[in-house]
VEXMI-916236 format. One record per residue (C-alpha): residue number from 1; residue in one letter; x, y, z. Coordinates in nm, 3 decimals, m for minus. Example, Ala and Ser with C-alpha at 12.3 -4.5 7.8 and 13.67 -1.06 7.14 Angstrom:
<rs>
resi resn x y z
1 a 1.230 m0.450 0.780
2 s 1.367 m0.106 0.714
</rs>
This chain:
<rs>
resi resn x y z
1 m m5.360 m3.219 1.731
2 s m5.124 m3.328 1.457
3 g m4.817 m3.150 1.323
4 d m4.494 m3.023 1.470
5 y m4.608 m2.733 1.683
6 t m4.660 m2.648 2.047
7 t m5.014 m2.622 2.181
8 v m5.077 m2.380 2.468
9 v m5.420 m2.372 2.635
10 l m5.522 m2.099 2.880
11 d m5.844 m2.209 3.050
12 n m5.977 m1.896 3.220
13 k m6.301 m2.061 3.327
14 a m6.157 m2.383 3.471
15 d m6.479 m2.503 3.631
16 t m6.440 m2.841 3.460
17 n m6.155 m3.021 3.283
18 e m6.304 m3.098 2.942
19 l m6.048 m2.879 2.762
20 l m5.764 m3.067 2.928
21 a m5.933 m3.400 2.852
22 s m5.960 m3.306 2.484
23 c m5.589 m3.222 2.472
24 l m5.495 m3.551 2.636
25 a m5.728 m3.750 2.409
26 a m5.577 m3.593 2.097
27 n m5.226 m3.647 2.230
28 n m5.293 m4.015 2.297
29 r m5.389 m4.064 1.933
30 r m5.044 m3.960 1.818
31 k m4.788 m4.227 1.734
32 k m4.542 m4.046 1.959
33 p m4.724 m3.848 2.231
34 l m4.592 m3.503 2.313
35 p m4.470 m3.400 2.661
36 v m4.751 m3.244 2.866
37 y m4.706 m2.969 3.127
38 c m4.994 m2.858 3.351
39 i m4.958 m2.536 3.548
40 t m5.212 m2.384 3.786
41 p m5.201 m2.128 4.069
42 s m5.484 m2.300 4.259
43 l m5.391 m2.398 4.612
44 g m5.443 m2.763 4.693
45 k m5.372 m2.877 4.333
46 k m5.050 m3.013 4.189
47 s m4.864 m2.815 3.926
48 h m4.545 m2.820 3.726
49 p m4.304 m2.549 3.845
50 f m4.306 m2.224 3.648
51 n m4.056 m1.984 3.801
52 v m4.020 m1.707 3.545
53 f m3.702 m1.574 3.711
54 l m3.522 m1.898 3.616
55 e m3.632 m1.899 3.251
56 d m3.362 m1.840 2.987
57 w m3.569 m1.589 2.792
58 f m3.643 m1.384 3.106
59 q m3.279 m1.366 3.213
60 a m3.181 m1.256 2.862
61 l m3.409 m0.951 2.883
62 g m3.187 m0.765 3.128
63 p m3.315 m0.547 3.415
64 q m3.504 m0.300 3.195
65 g m3.666 m0.570 2.980
66 q m3.753 m0.773 3.288
67 a m3.913 m0.468 3.450
68 d m4.118 m0.398 3.136
69 f m4.234 m0.762 3.128
70 l m4.340 m0.763 3.493
71 a m4.520 m0.431 3.442
72 l m4.723 m0.595 3.165
73 v m4.806 m0.885 3.395
74 s m4.917 m0.661 3.683
75 d m5.097 m0.425 3.442
76 t m4.907 m0.123 3.577
77 e m4.791 m0.036 3.225
78 q m5.065 0.207 3.124
79 p m5.074 0.380 2.782
80 g m5.118 0.754 2.768
81 g m4.949 1.058 2.916
82 g m4.968 1.280 3.223
83 d m5.053 1.102 3.547
84 k m5.082 0.763 3.374
85 r m4.732 0.795 3.231
86 f m4.589 0.895 3.571
87 y m4.770 0.603 3.734
88 s m4.631 0.357 3.478
89 d m4.278 0.493 3.481
90 s m4.251 0.499 3.861
91 n m4.357 0.135 3.893
92 t m4.130 0.026 3.608
93 l m3.839 0.218 3.759
94 a m3.894 0.052 4.095
95 l m3.889 m0.291 3.932
96 k m3.578 m0.208 3.731
97 e m3.386 m0.083 4.036
98 v m3.477 m0.388 4.241
99 l m3.403 m0.636 3.962
100 a m3.067 m0.477 3.881
101 r m2.954 m0.457 4.244
102 s m3.080 m0.777 4.407
103 k m3.142 m1.015 4.112
104 p m3.431 m1.197 4.288
105 l m3.493 m1.563 4.215
106 d m3.864 m1.568 4.302
107 y m4.156 m1.337 4.379
108 r m4.106 m1.354 4.754
109 c m3.757 m1.209 4.723
110 l m3.882 m0.953 4.469
111 n m4.155 m0.833 4.703
112 s m3.918 m0.805 4.995
113 e m3.688 m0.581 4.791
114 l m3.980 m0.380 4.648
115 l m4.102 m0.304 4.999
116 r m3.755 m0.189 5.099
117 f m3.737 0.031 4.789
118 a m4.080 0.185 4.854
119 k m3.992 0.273 5.213
120 g m3.674 0.450 5.104
121 g m3.482 0.618 5.383
122 k m3.112 0.673 5.440
123 q m3.026 0.308 5.379
124 s m3.171 0.311 5.029
125 p m2.897 0.310 4.760
126 t m3.122 0.498 4.515
127 p m3.206 0.859 4.609
128 l m3.546 0.926 4.452
129 p m3.838 1.159 4.536
130 d m4.081 1.025 4.796
131 t m4.373 1.082 4.556
132 l m4.225 0.839 4.307
133 r m4.151 0.583 4.576
134 k m4.505 0.593 4.711
135 t m4.651 0.549 4.364
136 s m4.429 0.245 4.305
137 q m4.592 0.064 4.595
138 h m4.852 m0.071 4.352
139 s m4.595 m0.316 4.211
140 y m4.534 m0.450 4.561
141 a m4.908 m0.479 4.628
142 s m4.962 m0.660 4.296
143 f m4.687 m0.921 4.320
144 t m4.764 m1.015 4.679
145 r m5.053 m1.207 4.520
146 f m4.793 m1.459 4.394
147 n m4.621 m1.508 4.730
148 d m4.830 m1.808 4.837
149 i m4.829 m1.985 4.498
150 a m4.564 m2.255 4.527
151 c m4.527 m2.334 4.155
152 l m4.437 m1.970 4.078
153 n m4.170 m1.961 4.351
154 a m4.024 m2.308 4.298
155 p m3.644 m2.361 4.286
156 t m3.685 m2.505 3.933
157 t m3.898 m2.438 3.624
158 f m4.044 m2.667 3.358
159 g m3.867 m2.475 3.079
160 l m4.090 m2.260 2.859
161 t m3.799 m2.204 2.621
162 r m3.762 m2.577 2.561
163 a m4.137 m2.612 2.508
164 c m4.117 m2.350 2.232
165 q m3.825 m2.535 2.070
166 e m3.978 m2.881 2.077
167 p m4.347 m2.964 2.016
168 s m4.524 m2.983 2.352
169 i m4.859 m2.933 2.522
170 l m4.887 m2.661 2.787
171 f m5.209 m2.636 2.983
172 f m5.258 m2.337 3.213
173 r m5.554 m2.380 3.445
174 d m5.652 m2.028 3.551
175 p m5.979 m2.013 3.753
176 i m6.034 m1.637 3.735
177 m m6.378 m1.663 3.896
178 e m6.205 m1.818 4.198
179 l m5.885 m1.612 4.209
180 g m5.997 m1.276 4.068
181 q m5.711 m1.035 3.997
182 t m5.453 m1.299 4.088
183 g m5.593 m1.518 3.810
184 r m5.579 m1.232 3.560
185 m m5.216 m1.169 3.645
186 f m5.141 m1.540 3.605
187 g m5.311 m1.541 3.265
188 r m5.109 m1.242 3.146
189 l m4.794 m1.413 3.278
190 a m4.868 m1.721 3.066
191 m m4.961 m1.533 2.747
192 w m4.675 m1.281 2.756
193 g m4.433 m1.555 2.860
194 v m4.509 m1.759 2.548
195 v m4.467 m1.457 2.319
196 k m4.142 m1.343 2.485
197 a m3.997 m1.695 2.469
198 m m4.076 m1.711 2.096
199 i m3.911 m1.373 2.041
200 y m3.603 m1.487 2.236
201 l m3.560 m1.801 2.025
202 g m3.595 m1.627 1.690
203 i m3.669 m1.770 1.346
204 g m3.522 m2.113 1.282
205 k m3.495 m2.216 1.647
206 r m3.863 m2.216 1.742
207 v m4.161 m2.425 1.637
208 r m4.503 m2.292 1.549
209 c m4.722 m2.226 1.851
210 r m5.099 m2.227 1.882
211 l m5.237 m2.043 2.182
212 f m5.597 m2.122 2.280
213 v m5.754 m1.870 2.519
214 d m6.093 m1.953 2.668
215 e m6.300 m1.655 2.794
216 l m6.078 m1.382 2.649
217 a m6.306 m1.115 2.799
218 q m6.164 m1.200 3.142
219 m m5.819 m1.089 3.022
220 v m5.902 m0.748 2.872
221 s m5.631 m0.496 2.958
222 p m5.483 m0.188 2.787
223 n m5.176 m0.376 2.658
224 l m5.338 m0.692 2.525
225 d m5.363 m0.541 2.176
226 t m4.981 m0.521 2.171
227 l m4.966 m0.892 2.252
228 y m5.184 m0.968 1.948
229 q m4.952 m0.767 1.725
230 q m4.635 m0.930 1.858
231 a m4.786 m1.279 1.844
232 r m4.864 m1.238 1.474
233 g m4.496 m1.171 1.397
234 t m4.349 m1.447 1.613
235 g m4.528 m1.754 1.485
236 v m4.795 m1.763 1.757
237 s m5.149 m1.826 1.632
238 i m5.413 m1.719 1.886
239 v m5.752 m1.890 1.902
240 a m5.971 m1.695 2.146
241 t m6.332 m1.739 2.255
242 y m6.564 m1.468 2.387
243 h m6.938 m1.411 2.400
244 g m6.967 m1.087 2.205
245 k m6.787 m0.776 2.088
246 k m6.914 m0.573 2.383
247 d m6.737 m0.811 2.623
248 l m6.404 m0.687 2.481
249 i m6.480 m0.322 2.558
250 k m6.412 m0.243 2.923
251 q m6.325 0.077 3.110
252 g m6.297 0.274 2.788
253 f m6.054 0.028 2.628
254 d m6.158 m0.139 2.302
255 l m5.984 m0.472 2.245
256 a m6.245 m0.585 1.991
257 t m6.093 m0.375 1.712
258 s m5.745 m0.525 1.759
259 v m5.889 m0.876 1.772
260 e m6.081 m0.827 1.446
261 i m5.788 m0.667 1.265
262 n m5.548 m0.948 1.361
263 s m5.794 m1.237 1.308
264 r m5.790 m1.432 0.985
265 v m6.083 m1.658 1.077
266 r m6.395 m1.564 1.276
267 w m6.650 m1.824 1.376
268 y m6.980 m1.700 1.519
269 f m7.179 m1.963 1.707
270 t m7.425 m1.695 1.812
271 v m7.453 m1.322 1.742
272 p m7.635 m1.199 2.054
273 d m7.715 m0.828 2.018
274 a m7.882 m0.630 1.741
275 e m7.580 m0.403 1.688
276 s m7.351 m0.699 1.617
277 q m7.610 m0.853 1.385
278 i m7.634 m0.533 1.180
279 r m7.255 m0.500 1.166
280 l m7.212 m0.862 1.053
281 s m7.484 m0.823 0.789
282 k m7.311 m0.513 0.651
283 s m6.968 m0.676 0.655
284 a m7.105 m0.964 0.447
285 g m7.146 m0.730 0.153
286 e m7.421 m0.712 m0.104
287 m m7.531 m0.915 m0.403
288 l m7.732 m0.848 m0.720
289 d m8.055 m1.043 m0.748
290 t m8.352 m1.047 m0.982
291 m m8.698 m0.970 m0.854
292 e m8.991 m1.092 m1.065
293 t m9.333 m0.927 m1.057
294 e m9.654 m1.072 m1.200
295 t m9.978 m0.877 m1.243
296 k m10.321 m1.021 m1.334
297 s m10.643 m0.823 m1.378
298 l m11.002 m0.881 m1.488
299 t m11.207 m0.599 m1.644
300 d m11.575 m0.590 m1.737
301 n m11.645 m0.340 m2.014
302 s m12.015 m0.240 m2.021
303 m m11.990 m0.103 m2.375
304 i m11.856 m0.430 m2.515
305 p m12.007 m0.754 m2.393
306 g m11.768 m1.000 m2.222
307 v m11.483 m0.985 m1.973
308 s m11.123 m0.904 m2.066
309 f m10.826 m1.065 m1.890
310 t m10.488 m0.891 m1.858
311 e m10.163 m1.051 m1.741
312 s m9.817 m0.889 m1.718
313 l m9.476 m1.027 m1.609
314 g m9.182 m0.805 m1.514
315 k m8.824 m0.853 m1.395
316 q m8.612 m0.605 m1.201
317 e m8.255 m0.624 m1.068
318 v m8.225 m0.531 m0.699
319 i m7.935 m0.513 m0.450
320 l m7.979 m0.732 m0.142
321 p m7.750 m0.818 0.155
322 r m7.561 m1.144 0.120
323 l m7.641 m1.225 0.483
324 s m7.967 m1.078 0.607
325 i m8.068 m1.020 0.968
326 n m8.318 m1.307 0.930
327 d m8.039 m1.541 0.820
328 i m7.838 m1.450 1.128
329 k m8.132 m1.501 1.364
330 l m8.211 m1.840 1.210
331 a m7.846 m1.944 1.248
332 n m7.857 m1.838 1.614
333 d m8.162 m2.053 1.674
334 a m8.043 m2.370 1.499
335 p m7.810 m2.590 1.710
336 d m7.621 m2.718 1.403
337 k m7.575 m2.381 1.229
338 s m7.311 m2.114 1.274
339 i m7.153 m1.836 1.069
340 l m6.796 m1.866 0.945
341 e m6.583 m1.586 0.802
342 i m6.241 m1.643 0.645
343 t m6.105 m1.297 0.582
344 r m5.793 m1.393 0.383
345 g m5.807 m1.731 0.215
346 s m5.479 m1.685 0.020
347 g m5.640 m1.860 m0.272
348 w m5.717 m2.177 m0.075
349 a m6.068 m2.083 0.037
350 q m6.356 m2.046 m0.207
351 f m6.561 m1.803 m0.001
352 g m6.392 m1.481 m0.113
353 g m6.375 m1.333 0.236
354 f m6.754 m1.328 0.280
355 p m6.916 m1.475 0.593
356 f m7.157 m1.760 0.528
357 v m7.389 m1.994 0.719
358 l m7.218 m2.322 0.804
359 r m7.388 m2.645 0.907
360 t m7.182 m2.873 1.136
361 q m7.226 m3.174 1.361
362 y m7.083 m3.243 1.708
363 h m6.749 m3.423 1.680
364 i m6.806 m3.628 1.997
365 s m7.113 m3.774 2.163
366 k m7.281 m3.616 2.462
367 d m7.177 m3.908 2.683
368 e m6.813 m3.859 2.583
369 y m6.841 m3.487 2.655
370 e m6.984 m3.552 3.002
371 s m6.712 m3.804 3.079
372 r m6.444 m3.551 2.983
373 r m6.600 m3.293 3.213
374 r m6.564 m3.531 3.506
375 i m6.198 m3.625 3.471
376 p m5.982 m3.527 3.770
377 w m5.687 m3.290 3.758
378 p m5.385 m3.498 3.653
379 d m5.089 m3.606 3.863
380 l m4.801 m3.614 3.614
381 p m4.429 m3.667 3.682
382 g m4.265 m3.346 3.800
383 m m4.583 m3.196 3.949
384 e m4.584 m3.085 4.312
385 m m4.858 m2.964 4.544
386 n m4.936 m2.591 4.554
387 e m4.913 m2.516 4.922
388 p m4.857 m2.180 5.091
389 p m4.527 m2.138 5.274
390 p m4.536 m2.234 5.642
391 t m4.622 m1.944 5.868
392 q m4.404 m1.874 6.163
393 a m4.578 m1.913 6.497
394 p m4.577 m1.598 6.712
395 a m4.310 m1.598 6.977
396 e m4.437 m1.695 7.318
397 a m4.421 m1.433 7.592
398 k m4.125 m1.478 7.822
399 p m4.242 m1.558 8.177
400 i m4.157 m1.299 8.443
401 t m3.919 m1.449 8.695
402 t m3.785 m1.148 8.885
403 i m3.923 m0.823 9.013
404 d m3.690 m0.623 8.784
405 e m3.848 m0.781 8.471
406 r m4.196 m0.661 8.554
407 p m4.324 m0.373 8.339
408 k m4.276 m0.040 8.519
409 k m4.577 0.182 8.579
410 r m4.585 0.519 8.415
411 r m4.590 0.822 8.645
412 f m4.806 1.115 8.554
</rs>
């Protein structure tokens, strides 16, 4: 972890802390360690505050830009036309109206205003059809997931803009298996936040950023391909892990194509299914090889005494795949073999864009790996406990002291 750039890690599995331990170990080897920020929505764990409403880049977006950003986070921004377009526009309009009118400072205030907007009525300052208002209730239902997460509603924020200006380490612990849709929204908040902050700073004011996403398949959504395209033009390099191409195809949406188009390096530790193996073998291209044939024969001619011996040697050029299916299967089976593909070497790589079998060794021992898995979640300066807001106790029933205060019986 050397160089002047910001490292952002989005751990979508978060069952152990070995990714965080690796970041801290690399940071400790630097002559001047970088500032470290750890953010998580998990209740009962400490986190640095990350209130997006207080971020410079978010405030600079304006009501419409802020509404578009929050629609991306809640996944209400759906591509297409017809009903999908109406669904997206109604939710975005609700967010825009609320953001422009009330300027909320956290999600709790946002949700309160969204509920008021959805109910409508005579007191609503925006006369809109009831159909549109009812459809916009999805934004309210989505962002209520953030109400109980203290770090997202804190009165301060760690400063994502500053982290994109000065080399830093940002670690987002996002246990999707534990939090479900709330975790997916938190992951989209982190990824889109980094890209939007880089766009806000512009060229010359930002440092390079490397975004590591573990278990990308957990984050598949219709607008994630746009994030890949914007990241490429803003100095954000994405390193994503997933189990196979089919994991990136969900509900009719194909993220695998966008990932492959925008990826300069692909590293296959295993190629699981036959379809992917055939595709990888074909993408490796073909090569010209020479096939030698040798023929030997013995003949016994009855007319002429003795046995004759015939030997022939032939050579033929044939076209073979550079990477056969057998090569791929053998690489899958060997623990020290993988397949690496550098699509555009810019003259610095000697592989010509062809995938090849790579032999590597583990960079740390097994004991070191196990010790990193067992490290506890850190307690760094500026971190506070994620606790839900205190609930108000129900009001106690007022005791009846006079006959007049007793409930009257209904007469039929």
